[in-house]
N, C-alpha and C positions, 0 to 999 in steps of 0.2 A: 214456899210456905203457905199456909192456909191466911186467908184474911176474913174478917169479920164486919160487920156494919149493922147497925140497929136500924130496925123498920119503925114506924110509927106505934105500933103497936110495942116495940122495946124487944120482940123476939128476935134472938142473934140470927143472923143470916150468913152460913160459910160458903165461900166461894174455892173450890180447888182447881190447881191449873192441870196441865194434861198430864206431868208427870206424877202428880198426886191420885190422878183416876186411875192410871195406869198400874201404879203399885197397890193400890187399893185390890182393885180387879183381880191381878195375879196374884197377891197375896190370898185371897179368897179361895182361888183356883187351884194353888197348891195345898190347902187344906182340904178342899174336897178330893184331889188326888191320895193324898194320904189316908183320908179315911176310906176311899174304894179299894186300895193297897192292902190296908188291915184286914178287912172283910176276907174272910176265905171261900173264894168261890172259884167257879168255873165259866164264869159268863165270857163272851169275848166281847171287847168294848170299842166302840168307835166314837169319833166325835161329830156332832152335828152343830157346826158351826159353820154360818156362810154370811149372806146379804145383809142380816141384821146388827152384825158387828159394828160398832159405833167408831171403833177406830181400826185402821188398817195395822199398825204395828201392834196393838193387842192381838188381833188376829193371828199373825204370824208368831208371836212368841205363845200364844195360847197352844197353836196345833204343836209346834218343836216341842213344849214341855209336855204336852199329852204322847206325841211320838215316843218322847226319850224316857218318860216316867211311868207311865199307865201300866200297870201289868195286863198282860193279853190283850194289847193294844193291837187292833186290825186294821184300823184306817180312818180316814175322814172324808166327810161331805163336800168339804170346801174346794171347789175348782180353782178357785183364784188363787189360794195359798199355794197349792200345788204347782200353779203354771209360775208363782214367784219365788218358791222353794226350787227349781230345777236351775236356772243360770246360777243362783247363789252358791249352792251345793257345789255345782261345776268348778266354779273358781278357787273353792277351799278343798280341789282334787278329790271329791266323791266318784268313785266310780259307778257306773249303771248299778250294779249290784248292791253297792253299799247305799245307794239315794233309796231302792225298793226295800231294804232292811230298814231304812228309819222310818219311810213314809208309810210302809204296808201297802195300803192299796186307797183306791177313790170308790167310796161307797155310798149307799143312802139311797134315799128314794127321790123320787122326781121333784125338783125344784125350779121356782122360777130362775132362780140363780144358774141353775145348769146350761140354759138356754141363753140366760143374757151374757154370761160371759164366754162361752162358745163363740157367740157372736162377736165380742168384741175381739176375742183371739184370732178368728178366723174371717175376718169382714173383708177380706180379700176374695175370698169365695164368693159372698154374696155380690160384691162389685163386677166379679166375673161373670156371674149368672145373669145379672143385668145386663151386660154388654153381648152375651151369646145369643139374649132374647132382645136383643134391639131395642130396649129401653133404657131409658136418660137416668133411672133411678137403681139401686141395688134389688136382687132379688133374695129375700132372707131365707136361702135354703139351708143355713147353719142352723135354723130350730129343726130342722130334720135331722141333721146330723148329729146335734147333740142327744137325739134319743137315739140313734143307733150307735152312737159313742158307748153310750150307757147301757145298751145291751150287750155290747160287747166286752164291757169291764165287768159288769155284774152276772152275766150268765143270762140264758133263758128263763123269761119269769112266767109264773103260774098265769098271769095277768098280765099282759102286755100294755102298758097305760101311755096314752097320747096325754101329754099336758099341752092342750093347743091353745090357751088364749093368753099368749105372752104378747104375739104380735096380731091379735084377735082370730077368733076359731074360723072364719069363714075363708082369712088367707090360709091358715095352716092347711086344711082341709083341701084347699084348691091344690097347693104344692105338693100334698100327700098325695093325691089322685094321680097326677102327670110325672111322677119322680119313680123311676125305678130304683130298685135297690141295687145300691153300686156291688160290682163282683167282688171288691176286697171285703166287704162286709158280708157278704154270703161265704166267701172262703173262711174268715175269720170264725163265724159262726160255726161253721162245721167241725174247723182243725182244733178250738178252743173249747166249743161246750157239745159237739156230736148234733147240730140242729141243723136240719136241712131244710134250706128256701128255695124257691122255684125262682129262676133268673129272670123268668117275665113276670113278677109280683110286683106290685107298686107299693110305695112305703105305707100307703092307706093300709094294705091288705095285713101287714102284720100287727096290727093292734087290736084286743078283744075289749078293751078298758077306755072310755073316753072322760078326763076330767075336767071339769069347769070350776075355776074358783071365782070366775065374775062373769056374769052375762046373764041371758033368759036361756032356761033348760028346756023349755018346750021348744024355742027354736032351733037349739043344739041338736034334740032328738028328731025333729024334722030334717034337717040339713044330713045327719048323719044314715036315717033311712034312706033319705032320696040317694047319695053317694053309695052304701053300701048295695042298693040294687043297682046302680048303675056298674059298680065293679062286677058284680057278680055275672050282670049280663054280658062284660067282657070278657071276664074269665072264662065263662062256658064258652064262648065263640071261639076262644084260644085253646080249649079243650083241657083247663083247667079246673081242679075243685073249686067249690064255691068256699066262701067265706063263712064261717059260724056266725049267726048272729049274736 
């Protein structure tokens, strides 16, 4: 239950334990969902919830409630929630089709959570990349993989965006310049979205927009211009079309 104490100014201070905070937050969420469902709308609704959630249990319950009760629900942006739901639902006997009907889709804009969670889930790929490069430390190729998975899940974007500053922008660009598009990615983009991509392309080649949340924009622009010229020179030598500016 709530406990109170008096400060020097005799103003009461209330301290809520975790259960009370969860109940308060989830109760307000239920009210919001009821208000949304009462509105005669044709909107598709997704839940933008992720790394800023202050409580993991709240994140999971929030996502689960939206999935089951929001009208016209189409998906969530939380990679972490879906990663945790999969084994839990499997234990409850949900088939793959039943899980898809519940969670709908993994949607949303680029966010640092996407790259960070992908790395945590697939860290062994980074370790293996470091080993193959004969380095004593991992090579964070999962930050590239996160972007490719985003494109496969959401379809071809009018503006394919690189969120490059999660592990520093120069690091991201260096990896993107030397890493070829995986054959599986090229095949999935073709079969799922009808998008053709050249097998000789590097990951750098597919981005048309570069987003920077922290850092020096002038330095990023200079680095991108140099890298763009470098890639177009290499593409011309290989008989490929230039990357648009």
